[in-house]
N, C-alpha and C positions, 0 to 999 in steps of 0.2 A: 232929501238927500237918498240915493238909489240900494236896494238892498237887494244885495244877490243869495240864492238857495243853492248852497255845498253839499259833498256826500263827501266825504276821502274818499272814496270806488262808488264808479259807475252801478254796478248795481246792490251796492248798499242802502239797506231801508235806514238808518239815522243819515235825519235833511236837519241838516246846520238856517241861519244863512251868518250872512254876514255886509256891513257896508259899503257899498263899490270901490271909495279909493281903500278900500284895506285890498285887492287887487298887487300882485305883483308878481313877471314872470308868467302873464297869460301865451298860448299853447297850447294848439296842436299838441297830442300820447295818446300811447297804448296803454299804458304804466303809468301805476298807482301812485301815490305814496301809500306810504307806513309802510307793507307789507307785501307792496309790489308786486296786483296783480296788472295780468294782463291780459290787456279788454279783447274784444271781437274786430271791434272797428276804430276807432282817434273819436279822444271825449277830449272839449278840449280843456284847460287844465291848467290849473297858476297856483302863488306861492300864496299863507296869509300865518297873521303874527300869530297861534290858539289861542291868548289872553283877547284879541278882537274879537272869535267865536262866541258868536251868540247860542245858544241849543245845544246840542246833544249828537256831539261828529270819533267817531273810534280815534280821537286821540291820547292819553295816559300820561303826558308829563311823567311817563318815568325813567325820565333819558340825562334830569338837573331840576330846574327849578326855572319854569318860563320863560319870559314866552322864547317860546319855538315857529321855528319860521317853517312850514306844515305845507307839501303839495295834498292840493283839494280839485276836480273833480267841478266840472259846472254844466249841471243834463238840462237838456234844451226846454226837457218835461218837467223842470220845475222852476222856470224861472217865463217870465213878462212876456213872451212877443218883442219888445221894446230895448229889455235888457241884454234881453238874447242876439237880436242884432247884433246892437256897442260895442258884444264882448266880440260876437265874431267875425266882425270888421279888426280888433285890433288880432284879432286869432288870426288873422289873414284867409284862404281857401284854405275849404279843408282839404287834405293828401290821399291821394289815391295807396286804395285797398290793393294790392295785387293776389294775389288765390292761386296757386295753380287748376289750371284743366281741365275739364274731365277726360282721364283718356279712355279713348278708346284701344281697343287692341287689334281688330284686325285686318286691317291694311300693313301692320310692324307683321302678327300670320300669318298671311298669305305673299309677304315676303323672306321668309324663313324656310314655309314648307316648300317655295316655290325656286327659293336658291340650293334645300336640302334636296330634291324630286330632279332639279336636273344640275348640276355640282357646278355651282356657280359660287362666290363667292357673298358671305356676307356676316359683320363684321359678327353677329349675332353664335353662328355654325362654328366651332370649333373644327378643323380638321385632323382628329392622332391615329398611330402609329399602337393599334393593344394589341397586350403580349398576345389573350384569348384567343378575341375578337375582331383580328386585324384593322382596316383600318373603316373606320369608327365616330362617325360629327356629334356634335356634345356640342347642347344646345347652351348658349349663356348670355338670355336678354339684354344680364346686364352692365356686359361692352357695348348695345346700341348706345350713343348720342344721344340721339328721339329723346328715349328716356330716362334717360342723364339728363335732363335741361333743366327739368323742375323738380322741385318737391326734397323731401327728404329719405335718409335714408328709409323710414318706413311705408314712403308711399313707394320710393326704386321698388323696395320686397315685393311689394305688400304686383303694382304692375308687375314684376319680373314673375308672381305666382299665375297672374293673372292668364298672360303669355305663353307662359308654359303650359298653360289645362288648358286652356286651346288650341296651340299644336302637339300635345297628344292628343287632345278629341281626336283633331284632324287630319292625322298619319292613324290611326289606326283599323280608316278607310283605305291608307294606302296599303297595295299589298305586298310590295317593293321594296317594302323598308317593316324591318323586328328594333323592337324597342332593346338594350342592351343593358343590362349593370356598368352601368362609372362612375360610382361615388353617389353625391347624391342631388348628380346634373343632369335630365334628360337628355339618353342618349341612345343613340338609333347606328345600325348597322346596314348596308347594303343584302336583301339573301339574294346566296348566288340560281 
């Protein structure tokens, strides 16, 4: 009978073992059993009965009398290559991990600055009539679909700030425009 080494979470120091026949629902997943930790990549998970586990893992049977079906993770480095190969064949191919691509604001900054200087339309440049300053150009990188395409609100905010900072640096060199106060937005008006 083959023995499989298991953990409750992928990075747990407690390792137990269980007979191969005790595994059920073998699949790739990123969410662990117990406290539902999220792993940085997919690991092979399965379900076992807690009373069949040999050794100590993060499970206390506080939710009632055993046995409980608990979710465990099978880590490659804990098991022999033959066992892991057999388990991974059951789980199927490892799913792809999708991550946001690194963002380089150079082309967006150039496009926005060109639109601002040449008076062209751009989704990140809003033209408004201001009571005091007259015609102003409000820079709102959040309106750009490319910036929003992938990522969370935090990455969007960080990318937006990156673009605004580069625009601020580029426009300081341009004497045709002057920065004006308009809320929290980066805003310019043309010098007369």
